[in-house]
C-alpha positions as CSV (number, residue, x, y, z in Angstrom):
1,M,0.8,-102.6,87.4
2,T,-0.9,-98.8,88.4
3,K,-1.2,-96.5,85.1
4,V,-1.6,-93.2,85.5
5,L,-2.9,-90.9,82.5
6,I,-2.3,-87.2,82.1
7,A,-5.0,-86.1,79.8
8,T,-5.1,-82.7,79.0
9,E,-6.8,-80.8,76.0
10,K,-4.1,-77.9,76.6
11,P,-0.9,-79.7,77.2
12,F,1.5,-79.0,80.2
13,A,4.5,-77.6,79.0
14,N,7.1,-81.2,78.1
15,I,9.4,-79.9,81.3
16,A,6.5,-80.3,83.8
17,V,5.4,-83.8,81.5
18,A,9.2,-85.3,81.8
19,Q,9.0,-84.7,85.7
20,M,5.4,-85.8,86.1
21,S,6.6,-89.3,84.8
22,E,9.5,-89.4,86.3
23,V,7.3,-88.9,90.1
24,C,5.2,-91.7,88.5
25,K,8.1,-94.2,86.9
26,N,10.1,-94.2,90.3
27,A,7.0,-95.5,92.1
28,G,7.0,-98.1,89.7
29,Y,3.7,-96.7,87.9
30,E,3.3,-96.8,84.0
31,V,2.6,-93.3,82.7
32,S,0.2,-92.8,79.6
33,L,-0.6,-89.4,78.2
34,L,-3.2,-88.2,75.9
35,E,-2.9,-84.4,74.7
36,S,-4.4,-82.1,72.6
37,Y,-7.6,-84.6,72.0
38,K,-10.4,-83.6,70.0
39,E,-13.0,-86.0,70.9
40,K,-14.3,-87.0,74.0
41,S,-14.3,-91.3,72.9
42,E,-10.6,-90.7,73.0
43,L,-10.4,-89.7,76.3
44,L,-13.4,-92.4,77.2
45,Q,-10.7,-95.1,76.1
46,A,-8.0,-93.7,77.7
47,V,-8.9,-93.7,81.1
48,S,-10.5,-97.3,80.0
49,D,-7.8,-98.9,82.3
50,A,-6.1,-95.9,84.3
51,T,-5.7,-96.1,88.2
52,A,-4.8,-92.4,88.4
53,L,-5.9,-89.3,86.4
54,I,-4.1,-85.9,85.9
55,I,-5.9,-83.2,84.4
56,R,-6.0,-79.5,83.6
57,S,-9.4,-77.7,82.0
58,D,-10.7,-81.2,81.2
59,K,-14.2,-82.1,81.6
60,I,-14.7,-85.0,83.9
61,D,-18.4,-86.1,84.2
62,Q,-20.2,-89.1,84.5
63,E,-19.5,-90.7,81.3
64,V,-15.8,-90.2,81.9
65,L,-16.4,-91.7,85.4
66,D,-17.9,-94.6,84.5
67,A,-15.4,-95.2,81.7
68,G,-12.9,-95.0,84.2
69,K,-13.9,-98.4,85.4
70,R,-10.5,-98.6,87.3
71,L,-10.3,-95.4,88.8
72,K,-8.9,-95.0,92.4
73,I,-8.2,-90.9,91.9
74,V,-8.6,-87.9,90.0
75,V,-6.1,-85.2,90.3
76,R,-7.2,-81.7,89.0
77,A,-3.7,-79.7,88.0
78,G,-4.6,-76.4,89.5
79,A,-7.3,-75.0,91.9
80,G,-10.4,-74.8,90.7
81,Y,-12.1,-78.0,90.1
82,D,-15.8,-76.9,88.8
83,N,-14.5,-79.5,86.0
84,V,-15.2,-82.7,87.6
85,D,-18.4,-84.0,89.2
86,T,-16.8,-84.6,92.6
87,S,-20.3,-85.9,93.7
88,Y,-20.5,-88.5,91.3
89,A,-16.8,-89.7,91.9
90,K,-17.6,-89.9,95.4
91,E,-20.3,-92.3,94.7
92,K,-17.6,-94.0,92.1
93,G,-15.1,-94.4,95.3
94,V,-12.9,-91.9,93.3
95,C,-10.9,-89.6,95.1
96,V,-10.8,-85.5,93.5
97,M,-8.3,-83.7,94.8
98,N,-6.9,-80.1,93.6
99,T,-3.4,-78.8,93.9
100,P,-3.8,-75.1,95.6
101,G,-1.5,-73.0,95.9
102,Q,0.9,-74.3,93.0
103,N,-0.5,-71.5,90.4
104,S,-1.2,-69.1,92.7
105,N,1.9,-66.6,92.0
106,A,1.0,-66.9,88.6
107,V,-2.7,-65.7,88.6
108,A,-1.4,-62.6,91.0
109,E,1.1,-61.6,88.9
110,L,-2.1,-62.0,86.1
111,A,-4.4,-59.8,88.5
112,I,-2.0,-57.2,89.0
113,G,-0.9,-56.9,85.4
114,L,-4.6,-56.5,84.5
115,A,-4.8,-53.9,87.4
116,I,-2.2,-51.8,85.6
117,L,-3.8,-52.0,81.9
118,G,-6.9,-51.0,83.3
119,I,-5.2,-47.8,85.5
120,R,-3.0,-47.1,82.1
121,E,-6.1,-46.9,80.0
122,F,-5.2,-49.9,78.2
123,F,-2.1,-48.4,77.1
124,S,-4.5,-46.1,74.5
125,G,-2.0,-42.8,75.0
126,K,-4.0,-41.6,77.1
127,A,-3.3,-40.3,80.5
128,G,-4.0,-43.0,83.3
129,G,-3.1,-43.3,86.7
130,E,-0.5,-44.9,89.2
131,L,-1.5,-48.2,91.8
132,R,0.7,-46.6,94.5
133,G,-2.1,-44.9,97.0
134,R,-4.7,-46.8,95.6
135,V,-6.6,-49.3,97.9
136,L,-6.9,-52.6,96.3
137,G,-10.2,-55.0,97.9
138,L,-9.5,-58.3,98.2
139,H,-12.7,-60.3,97.6
140,G,-11.9,-63.8,98.7
141,Y,-8.2,-64.8,100.3
142,G,-7.4,-67.9,99.6
143,Y,-3.9,-68.7,98.1
144,V,-4.1,-66.4,95.1
145,A,-5.3,-63.6,96.8
146,R,-2.3,-63.8,99.6
147,N,0.3,-63.6,96.5
148,V,-2.0,-60.2,95.6
149,H,-1.7,-58.9,98.4
150,R,2.5,-58.9,98.6
151,I,2.6,-57.6,95.9
152,A,0.4,-54.7,95.8
153,R,2.5,-54.1,99.1
154,A,5.6,-54.2,97.2
155,L,3.6,-51.3,94.8
156,G,2.4,-49.3,97.6
157,M,-0.8,-50.1,97.8
158,T,-3.0,-50.0,100.6
159,V,-4.8,-53.4,100.8
160,K,-8.7,-54.3,102.6
161,V,-10.1,-57.7,101.9
162,Y,-13.6,-58.7,103.0
163,T,-13.9,-63.0,103.4
164,R,-15.9,-64.9,105.4
165,Y,-13.4,-68.1,106.5
166,S,-9.9,-66.5,106.6
167,K,-10.4,-63.3,108.8
168,A,-8.0,-64.8,111.1
169,Q,-5.2,-64.9,108.9
170,A,-5.4,-61.9,107.0
171,A,-6.2,-60.1,110.3
172,S,-2.8,-61.3,111.3
173,Q,-1.2,-60.3,108.3
174,G,-1.6,-56.3,109.4
175,I,-4.9,-56.4,106.5
176,E,-7.9,-54.6,107.4
177,V,-11.3,-56.8,107.3
178,A,-14.3,-55.1,105.5
179,K,-17.6,-55.8,107.5
180,S,-19.2,-56.8,104.5
181,L,-18.6,-57.2,100.5
182,E,-20.9,-53.5,100.2
183,E,-17.8,-52.0,102.1
184,L,-14.6,-53.6,100.5
185,Y,-16.7,-52.0,97.3
186,A,-17.2,-48.7,98.4
187,V,-13.5,-48.1,99.5
188,S,-11.3,-50.3,96.8
189,D,-10.2,-48.4,93.9
190,V,-9.9,-51.2,92.5
191,V,-11.2,-55.0,93.4
192,S,-9.7,-58.2,92.8
193,I,-12.0,-61.1,93.0
194,H,-10.4,-64.5,94.2
195,V,-13.7,-67.1,95.0
196,P,-14.8,-70.3,93.3
197,A,-17.4,-70.7,91.7
198,R,-19.7,-72.7,94.2
199,G,-22.5,-72.3,96.5
200,E,-22.8,-68.4,97.6
201,H,-20.4,-67.2,95.2
202,I,-22.0,-67.9,92.3
203,G,-23.4,-64.4,91.0
204,S,-22.3,-62.4,94.3
205,V,-21.4,-59.8,92.3
206,S,-24.3,-58.3,91.2
207,M,-26.1,-55.0,91.1
208,E,-26.5,-54.8,94.8
209,I,-23.2,-55.0,95.4
210,L,-22.0,-53.1,92.3
211,S,-23.8,-50.2,93.3
212,H,-21.2,-49.4,96.2
213,L,-18.3,-49.1,93.8
214,K,-16.4,-46.1,94.0
215,E,-15.9,-43.5,90.9
216,N,-13.0,-44.9,89.0
217,A,-12.8,-48.1,89.9
218,I,-11.5,-50.9,88.8
219,I,-12.7,-54.9,88.5
220,V,-10.2,-57.9,88.2
221,N,-11.5,-61.1,88.2
222,T,-9.4,-63.8,87.6
223,A,-11.5,-66.2,89.4
224,R,-14.3,-67.7,87.4
225,K,-17.0,-66.0,85.4
226,E,-19.9,-67.5,87.0
227,V,-19.0,-65.8,90.2
228,I,-20.2,-62.5,88.5
229,N,-23.5,-61.6,87.8
230,E,-23.2,-60.6,83.5
231,D,-26.6,-59.2,83.5
232,D,-26.3,-56.9,86.1
233,L,-22.5,-55.9,85.5
234,C,-23.6,-55.3,81.9
235,E,-26.4,-52.5,83.1
236,F,-24.5,-51.5,86.0
237,M,-21.3,-50.4,83.5
238,A,-24.1,-48.8,81.0
239,Q,-25.1,-46.5,84.3
240,R,-21.6,-46.2,85.0
241,T,-19.5,-45.1,82.4
242,D,-16.5,-44.4,85.0
243,V,-15.6,-48.4,86.1
244,K,-13.5,-50.3,83.7
245,Y,-13.7,-54.5,83.6
246,L,-10.9,-56.6,83.4
247,S,-10.6,-60.3,83.1
248,D,-8.5,-63.2,82.2
249,I,-12.2,-65.4,80.9
250,A,-14.7,-63.4,78.3
251,P,-18.3,-63.2,79.6
252,D,-21.1,-64.6,78.1
253,C,-22.2,-61.1,77.0
254,T,-19.5,-60.5,75.4
255,D,-21.3,-59.1,72.2
256,T,-22.7,-56.8,75.3
257,F,-19.3,-55.0,76.1
258,K,-18.3,-54.4,72.6
259,E,-21.4,-52.7,71.5
260,K,-21.8,-50.5,74.1
261,L,-18.9,-50.8,76.7
262,E,-16.2,-50.0,73.9
263,G,-12.8,-48.5,76.4
264,R,-13.3,-49.8,79.3
265,Y,-13.2,-53.7,79.5
266,Y,-10.5,-56.6,78.5
267,F,-10.5,-60.1,77.9
268,T,-7.6,-62.3,77.3
269,P,-8.5,-64.7,74.2
270,K,-8.6,-68.0,76.2
271,K,-8.0,-68.3,80.6
272,I,-4.4,-67.7,81.3
273,G,-4.2,-67.5,84.7
274,A,-2.0,-71.0,85.2
275,Q,-0.4,-71.0,81.6
276,T,3.1,-70.2,83.1
277,A,6.0,-72.5,82.6
278,E,6.2,-72.3,85.8
279,A,2.6,-72.8,87.1
280,N,2.5,-75.4,84.5
281,I,5.5,-77.5,86.4
282,N,4.5,-76.5,89.7
283,A,1.0,-77.8,89.5
284,G,2.1,-80.6,87.6
285,V,4.3,-82.1,89.9
286,A,2.2,-81.5,92.9
287,A,-0.6,-84.0,91.2
288,A,1.9,-86.7,90.5
289,E,3.7,-86.6,94.0
290,Q,-0.3,-85.9,95.6
291,I,-1.3,-89.3,93.7
292,V,1.9,-91.4,95.0
293,D,1.1,-90.5,98.6
294,F,-2.7,-91.3,97.7
295,I,-1.7,-94.7,96.8
296,E,1.3,-95.6,98.8
297,K,0.1,-93.6,102.2
298,G,-3.7,-93.2,101.9
299,D,-2.9,-89.6,102.4
300,N,-5.7,-87.8,100.8
301,T,-4.8,-84.3,102.1
302,F,-5.8,-82.2,99.3
303,Q,-8.8,-84.2,98.5
304,V,-12.2,-82.2,97.8
305,N,-15.1,-84.5,97.8
306,K,-15.0,-86.7,100.8
């Protein structure tokens, strides 16, 4: 029998698990649940007889893939998939998918929330500003950024974007497309980062880019910390005492922020962009449905390691 393992260090909501299980069981599959596990050995044992695997931020490396001798598909319930060794999975003949767009509204609302927190001086009692009339610069234009655009327009912001791959779509929606990343950072009151942690994007927010930021700019990062050159960011913010940085993932140089940049940053206790009941359900159910479609119909629409 086809066995679907839902393995999550950070568990799905109960309602999400129930709906995911229903999708799989309706297809005649067995469902196994491994939640809040503490040791990698627990995952290695659980995956040994699984045909399909649904994960969140769980690390799926060579050891896990080797242990999953029957694995045909791994689905990351969410957009980012840098926690999966996609190349080795391809060597093993294992399809890796993500569930793009399913948690995009949750992350977008967080991005706007962080922007509000920054412009209102962290609700410290100091006089802050308003987002209405400000320029929002979208660094990237994927699913999350498109939702940020929707919310920002409702707030009365002017939205500009820099993207290499979605220029036509952005332009078709009436968004001005910057000619360069430097131009985007130079004109934006708030920069919201929405690029994946791979390839050209790794460390792309560097001193060269940051130096173009306008006065009193706010940087919001709900993507990945790896897209930031953290040494450059710390050095730049030490020089530019008007700039704020807010993110739902703390950088490796958090101690430097605490020691030298007090009052100009905020990091959530853990990465929480997709931590809503709605996103939990959407991504989990999409993962289950994609597994069924892959096994029953060979549908690999969302495969990321072709």
